[in-house]
TORMI-931498 format. One line per field, with one value per atom (N, C-alpha, C, O): residue in one letter; residue number from 1; x, y negated, z. Coordinates in steps of 0.001 Angstrom, whole numbers, plus 500000, padded with zeros to 6 digits. Example, Ala and Ser with C-alpha at 12.3 -4.5 7.8 and 13.67 -1.06 7.14 Angstrom:
BEGIN
resn <- (A, A, A, A, S, S, S, S)
resi <- (1, 1, 1, 1, 2, 2, 2, 2)
east <- (513190, 512300, 513200, 514236, 512850, 513670, 512900, 513409)
north <- (505690, 504500, 503300, 503319, 502250, 501060, 499970, 498862)
up <- (507800, 507800, 507800, 508465, 507080, 507140, 507870, 508039)
//
This chain:
BEGIN
resn <- (M, M, M, M, N, N, N, N, T, T, T, T, M, M, M, M, T, T, T, T, N, N, N, N, T, T, T, T, A, A, A, A, D, D, D, D, T, T, T, T, G, G, G, G, R, R, R, R, S, S, S, S, S, S, S, S, M, M, M, M, S, S, S, S, D, D, D, D, L, L, L, L, K, K, K, K, T, T, T, T, D, D, D, D, A, A, A, A, A, A, A, A, A, A, A, A, V, V, V, V, R, R, R, R, E, E, E, E, D, D, D, D, L, L, L, L, A, A, A, A, T, T, T, T, L, L, L, L, K, K, K, K, N, N, N, N, D, D, D, D, A, A, A, A, V, V, V, V, D, D, D, D, V, V, V, V, G, G, G, G, T, T, T, T, Q, Q, Q, Q, A, A, A, A, A, A, A, A, Q, Q, Q, Q, Q, Q, Q, Q, V, V, V, V, A, A, A, A, E, E, E, E, R, R, R, R, V, V, V, V, K, K, K, K, V, V, V, V, G, G, G, G, A, A, A, A, E, E, E, E, H, H, H, H, A, A, A, A, S, S, S, S, E, E, E, E, L, L, L, L, A, A, A, A, Q, Q, Q, Q, T, T, T, T, A, A, A, A, G, G, G, G, Q, Q, Q, Q, Q, Q, Q, Q, C, C, C, C, K, K, K, K, A, A, A, A, A, A, A, A, H, H, H, H, E, E, E, E, S, S, S, S, M, M, M, M, C, C, C, C, K, K, K, K, Q, Q, Q, Q, V, V, V, V, T, T, T, T, K, K, K, K, H, H, H, H, P, P, P, P, T, T, T, T, A, A, A, A, A, A, A, A, V, V, V, V, L, L, L, L, L, L, L, L, A, A, A, A, L, L, L, L, G, G, G, G, A, A, A, A, G, G, G, G, A, A, A, A, V, V, V, V, I, I, I, I, G, G, G, G, R, R, R, R, V, V, V, V, M, M, M, M, W, W, W, W, R, R, R, R)
resi <- (1, 1, 1, 1, 2, 2, 2, 2, 3, 3, 3, 3, 4, 4, 4, 4, 5, 5, 5, 5, 6, 6, 6, 6, 7, 7, 7, 7, 8, 8, 8, 8, 9, 9, 9, 9, 10, 10, 10, 10, 11, 11, 11, 11, 12, 12, 12, 12, 13, 13, 13, 13, 14, 14, 14, 14, 15, 15, 15, 15, 16, 16, 16, 16, 17, 17, 17, 17, 18, 18, 18, 18, 19, 19, 19, 19, 20, 20, 20, 20, 21, 21, 21, 21, 22, 22, 22, 22, 23, 23, 23, 23, 24, 24, 24, 24, 25, 25, 25, 25, 26, 26, 26, 26, 27, 27, 27, 27, 28, 28, 28, 28, 29, 29, 29, 29, 30, 30, 30, 30, 31, 31, 31, 31, 32, 32, 32, 32, 33, 33, 33, 33, 34, 34, 34, 34, 35, 35, 35, 35, 36, 36, 36, 36, 37, 37, 37, 37, 38, 38, 38, 38, 39, 39, 39, 39, 40, 40, 40, 40, 41, 41, 41, 41, 42, 42, 42, 42, 43, 43, 43, 43, 44, 44, 44, 44, 45, 45, 45, 45, 46, 46, 46, 46, 47, 47, 47, 47, 48, 48, 48, 48, 49, 49, 49, 49, 50, 50, 50, 50, 51, 51, 51, 51, 52, 52, 52, 52, 53, 53, 53, 53, 54, 54, 54, 54, 55, 55, 55, 55, 56, 56, 56, 56, 57, 57, 57, 57, 58, 58, 58, 58, 59, 59, 59, 59, 60, 60, 60, 60, 61, 61, 61, 61, 62, 62, 62, 62, 63, 63, 63, 63, 64, 64, 64, 64, 65, 65, 65, 65, 66, 66, 66, 66, 67, 67, 67, 67, 68, 68, 68, 68, 69, 69, 69, 69, 70, 70, 70, 70, 71, 71, 71, 71, 72, 72, 72, 72, 73, 73, 73, 73, 74, 74, 74, 74, 75, 75, 75, 75, 76, 76, 76, 76, 77, 77, 77, 77, 78, 78, 78, 78, 79, 79, 79, 79, 80, 80, 80, 80, 81, 81, 81, 81, 82, 82, 82, 82, 83, 83, 83, 83, 84, 84, 84, 84, 85, 85, 85, 85, 86, 86, 86, 86, 87, 87, 87, 87, 88, 88, 88, 88, 89, 89, 89, 89, 90, 90, 90, 90, 91, 91, 91, 91, 92, 92, 92, 92, 93, 93, 93, 93, 94, 94, 94, 94, 95, 95, 95, 95, 96, 96, 96, 96, 97, 97, 97, 97, 98, 98, 98, 98, 99, 99, 99, 99, 100, 100, 100, 100, 101, 101, 101, 101, 102, 102, 102, 102, 103, 103, 103, 103, 104, 104, 104, 104)
east <- (584409, 584026, 582984, 582359, 582607, 581348, 580296, 579417, 580174, 578994, 578480, 577333, 579867, 579517, 578814, 577871, 579482, 579065, 577405, 576595, 577060, 575436, 574556, 573533, 575226, 574637, 574204, 573143, 575359, 575263, 574561, 573937, 574368, 573761, 572077, 571342, 571883, 570166, 569848, 568791, 570804, 570527, 569975, 568953, 571037, 570421, 569535, 568718, 569291, 567794, 566849, 566173, 566466, 565571, 565404, 564296, 566387, 566009, 565551, 564865, 565908, 565346, 563681, 562805, 563597, 562261, 561422, 560200, 561882, 561141, 560824, 559643, 561676, 561862, 560461, 559428, 560851, 559677, 558293, 557345, 558074, 556881, 556695, 555518, 557392, 556663, 556225, 555354, 556772, 556486, 554854, 553962, 554835, 553726, 552497, 551339, 552764, 551788, 551701, 550884, 552701, 552156, 551282, 550312, 551768, 550585, 549275, 548385, 549000, 547872, 546955, 545737, 547945, 547397, 546464, 545243, 547473, 547123, 545630, 544618, 545773, 544550, 543281, 542168, 543676, 542508, 541975, 540896, 543130, 542562, 541623, 540412, 542399, 541478, 539949, 539056, 539934, 538843, 537945, 536750, 538325, 537536, 536895, 535711, 537831, 537391, 536395, 535294, 536604, 535310, 533996, 532988, 534237, 533070, 532325, 531108, 532899, 532407, 531925, 531150, 532278, 532131, 530682, 529860, 530461, 529258, 528353, 527186, 528530, 527712, 527001, 525784, 528065, 527299, 526440, 525492, 527012, 526141, 524481, 523454, 524469, 523713, 522468, 521254, 523197, 522519, 521873, 520850, 522520, 522393, 521172, 520213, 521184, 519932, 518583, 517520, 518725, 517809, 517246, 516016, 517701, 517512, 516593, 515617, 517326, 516460, 515388, 514493, 515051, 514122, 512983, 511876, 512960, 512535, 511733, 510520, 512863, 512305, 511495, 510524, 511842, 510779, 509596, 508719, 509340, 508086, 507573, 506388, 508099, 507569, 506766, 505674, 507567, 507186, 505890, 505013, 505849, 504699, 503451, 502297, 503898, 502759, 502132, 500986, 502960, 502687, 502048, 501342, 502086, 501700, 500069, 499139, 499918, 498462, 497733, 496526, 498221, 497624, 497111, 496150, 498035, 497592, 496743, 495919, 496651, 495372, 494135, 493272, 494201, 493368, 492595, 491386, 493552, 493069, 492310, 491507, 492895, 492449, 491090, 490235, 490961, 489493, 488735, 487595, 489103, 487749, 487297, 486146, 488358, 488096, 487417, 486375, 487574, 486380, 485061, 484092, 485033, 483918, 483111, 481886, 483794, 483377, 482444, 481340, 483763, 483360, 482046, 481436, 481631, 480528, 479187, 478137, 479478, 478238, 478044, 476882, 478945, 478667, 478061, 477086, 478512, 477964, 476313, 475525, 476126, 474717, 474042, 473059, 474641, 473621, 474027, 474191, 474202, 474814, 474498, 475217, 473430, 472546, 472748, 472893, 472811, 472823, 474291, 474537, 475427, 476791, 477053, 477846, 476399, 476617, 476055, 476608, 474966, 474284, 475068, 475353, 475486, 476429, 477740, 478177, 478398, 479561, 479297, 480063, 478098, 477819, 477767, 478280, 477100, 476547, 478044, 478392, 478673, 480222, 480997, 481796, 480870, 482108, 481326, 481928, 480035, 479272, 479791, 480203, 479782, 479894, 481569, 481987, 482336, 483761, 484168, 485144, 483295, 483653, 482851, 483094, 482093, 481312, 482325, 482497, 482932, 483869, 484913, 485527, 485431, 486881, 486821, 487812, 485250, 484992, 485021, 485023, 485042, 485051, 486180, 486197)
north <- (826237, 825271, 824982, 823928, 826314, 826401, 826236, 825442, 827058, 826635, 825180, 824786, 824447, 823139, 822340, 821572, 822661, 822010, 822380, 821479, 823558, 824049, 823191, 822642, 823132, 822589, 820880, 820327, 820335, 818973, 818913, 817852, 819595, 819974, 819592, 818767, 820764, 821134, 819731, 819170, 819080, 818003, 816789, 816133, 816659, 815559, 816336, 815516, 817355, 818290, 817697, 816993, 817779, 817440, 816069, 815633, 815290, 813963, 813393, 812383, 814066, 813562, 813851, 813065, 815463, 815396, 814840, 814922, 814335, 813632, 812367, 812068, 811730, 810458, 810754, 810114, 811615, 811892, 812107, 811657, 812844, 812957, 811521, 811221, 810851, 809602, 808637, 807784, 808794, 807875, 808265, 807498, 809630, 809882, 809958, 810243, 809761, 809566, 808179, 807814, 806932, 805490, 805238, 804480, 805999, 806302, 806629, 805792, 807636, 808188, 807200, 807050, 806700, 805652, 804671, 804558, 803864, 802672, 803013, 802342, 804147, 804637, 804783, 804463, 805394, 805254, 804166, 803880, 803319, 801614, 801348, 801161, 801349, 800971, 801426, 800790, 802679, 803202, 803086, 803296, 802778, 802475, 801041, 800836, 799901, 798747, 798851, 798415, 799464, 799761, 800033, 799329, 801064, 801661, 800890, 800885, 800101, 798724, 797666, 796886, 797469, 796596, 796976, 796106, 798363, 798773, 798957, 798681, 799331, 798982, 797875, 797766, 796835, 795628, 795020, 794247, 795574, 795164, 795976, 795297, 796904, 797710, 797081, 797102, 796549, 796358, 794526, 794072, 793973, 792650, 792739, 791993, 793640, 793819, 794502, 794357, 795236, 795660, 794350, 794384, 793434, 792413, 791130, 790482, 791104, 790558, 790875, 790035, 792530, 793121, 792804, 792728, 792678, 792657, 791671, 791685, 790252, 788970, 788666, 787926, 789277, 788971, 789346, 788488, 790891, 791421, 790507, 790265, 789845, 789095, 787899, 787453, 787530, 786189, 786320, 785456, 787273, 787760, 788281, 788160, 789055, 789005, 787481, 787419, 786627, 785576, 784677, 783814, 784628, 784010, 784488, 783682, 785912, 786356, 786281, 786484, 785999, 786004, 784127, 783694, 783437, 781984, 781719, 780918, 782588, 782422, 782944, 782160, 784286, 784563, 783571, 783374, 783100, 782245, 780756, 780091, 780538, 779540, 779563, 778807, 780570, 781304, 781450, 780986, 781917, 782130, 780528, 780219, 779722, 778213, 777759, 777204, 777747, 777184, 777834, 777189, 778981, 779547, 779057, 778946, 778841, 778436, 776825, 776453, 776164, 774862, 774836, 773769, 775591, 775902, 776060, 775453, 777046, 777580, 776416, 776197, 775720, 774602, 773600, 773221, 772944, 772070, 772336, 771428, 773539, 774162, 774032, 773309, 774773, 774869, 774083, 774643, 772926, 772025, 772763, 773273, 772551, 772724, 774008, 774014, 775444, 776347, 776623, 777690, 775892, 776215, 775709, 776363, 774444, 773963, 774771, 774823, 775422, 776288, 777560, 777833, 778479, 779430, 778989, 779699, 777804, 777495, 777184, 777340, 776758, 776420, 777956, 778225, 778801, 780142, 781010, 781790, 780720, 781534, 781046, 781837, 779638, 779162, 779316, 779102, 779647, 780160, 781459, 781648, 782367, 783634, 783946, 784661, 782950, 782898, 782538, 782941, 781760, 780974, 781781, 781510, 782564, 783303, 784670, 785151, 785224, 786352, 785873, 786640, 784469, 784167, 783915, 784085, 783299, 782853, 784257, 783902, 785454, 786599, 787079, 788194)
up <- (111578, 111033, 110440, 110552, 109462, 108781, 109624, 109289, 111054, 111526, 112026, 112235, 112160, 112502, 111396, 111587, 110023, 108910, 108768, 108551, 108888, 108935, 109665, 109256, 111106, 112112, 111864, 112154, 111265, 110726, 109592, 109565, 108603, 107771, 107908, 107366, 109034, 109392, 110148, 109859, 111200, 111432, 110666, 110867, 109630, 108776, 107927, 107507, 107502, 107019, 107536, 106785, 109033, 110126, 109999, 109688, 110202, 110155, 109279, 109436, 107811, 106701, 106453, 106089, 106837, 107003, 108075, 107946, 109020, 110049, 109145, 108972, 108653, 107966, 106671, 106471, 106199, 105282, 105809, 105166, 107073, 107686, 108409, 108606, 108716, 109239, 108131, 108304, 107182, 105892, 105433, 105070, 105583, 105208, 106483, 106176, 107476, 108342, 108572, 109419, 107711, 107960, 106642, 106623, 105497, 104318, 105132, 104979, 105928, 105961, 107189, 107293, 107922, 108969, 108133, 108242, 107117, 105926, 105600, 105804, 105083, 104098, 104729, 104312, 105958, 107491, 107249, 106730, 107826, 108057, 106890, 107008, 105604, 104474, 104176, 103615, 104712, 104570, 105843, 105636, 107163, 107951, 107649, 107919, 106993, 106667, 105871, 106210, 104633, 103542, 104533, 104591, 105186, 105663, 106425, 106239, 107416, 108037, 107283, 107835, 105977, 105003, 104357, 104069, 104160, 103469, 104708, 104431, 105960, 107044, 107256, 107403, 107263, 107204, 106026, 106155, 104737, 103629, 103940, 103929, 104100, 104536, 105488, 105287, 106532, 107669, 107300, 107812, 106599, 106007, 105090, 105284, 104090, 103425, 103915, 103312, 105032, 105718, 106588, 106630, 107151, 107701, 106872, 107249, 105682, 104400, 104282, 104379, 103970, 103631, 104768, 104235, 105635, 107059, 107107, 107317, 106781, 107050, 105933, 106094, 104494, 103425, 104086, 104194, 104723, 105153, 106050, 105824, 107097, 107985, 107423, 107774, 106509, 106016, 105167, 105164, 104572, 103692, 104511, 104099, 106080, 106588, 107608, 108053, 107756, 108421, 107357, 107877, 106062, 104791, 104790, 104839, 104727, 104850, 105937, 105804, 107163, 108393, 108601, 109238, 107900, 107664, 107193, 107634, 105655, 104607, 105739, 106135, 106149, 106893, 108020, 108146, 108676, 109636, 109254, 109908, 107959, 107196, 106978, 107438, 106177, 105615, 106871, 106878, 107741, 109091, 109681, 109990, 109740, 110209, 108995, 109345, 107447, 106979, 107232, 107633, 107019, 107351, 108794, 108818, 109734, 110733, 110822, 111221, 110135, 109741, 108855, 108910, 108237, 107396, 108054, 107840, 108931, 109791, 110829, 111172, 111318, 112039, 111711, 112359, 110617, 109903, 109133, 108867, 108931, 108392, 110045, 110209, 111200, 112215, 113323, 114407, 113210, 114558, 116262, 117120, 116166, 117212, 117764, 118986, 117000, 117590, 117666, 118229, 117215, 117391, 118790, 119468, 119407, 120644, 121697, 122795, 121437, 122272, 122571, 123737, 121391, 121532, 122264, 123170, 121885, 122563, 124278, 125229, 124230, 125844, 126561, 127647, 125781, 126513, 126526, 127412, 125531, 125406, 126545, 127047, 127131, 128316, 129312, 130364, 129480, 130824, 131234, 132379, 130328, 130387, 130971, 131881, 129872, 130273, 131668, 132300, 131998, 133346, 134396, 135572, 134181, 135094, 135229, 136349, 134133, 134614, 135172, 135914, 134989, 135810, 137015, 137724, 137686, 138666, 139302, 140481, 139342, 139874, 140388, 140908)
//
C-alpha cells in the first residue's frame, strides 16, 4: 500500500508542478506580448518622428527653392525691362538653336 500512496503523491506532485509551470508560461507569454507591443509602439513613434523631420526638411528646401526662383525671375524681368531688344533677339536665337537641335 505504501507504494501506491507514493505513486499517487508523485502523480499529484507532478500535476501540481505541471500547473505551476503552465502558469509561469502564461505569465511569460503575457510579458512577452506586452514587451512586443511596447517595442512596436516605440518603433512607430520613431518612424513618425523621422517622417516629421523629413517633411520639415523638405518644406524648408521647397521654400528655399521658391525664393531662389522668385529672385531669378525678378532679375530676369529687370534685365528684359532694361534691354528689351537684346532680350527678344536672345530669345529668338535660343529658340532657333533649340529648334535646330530638335530637328536632327
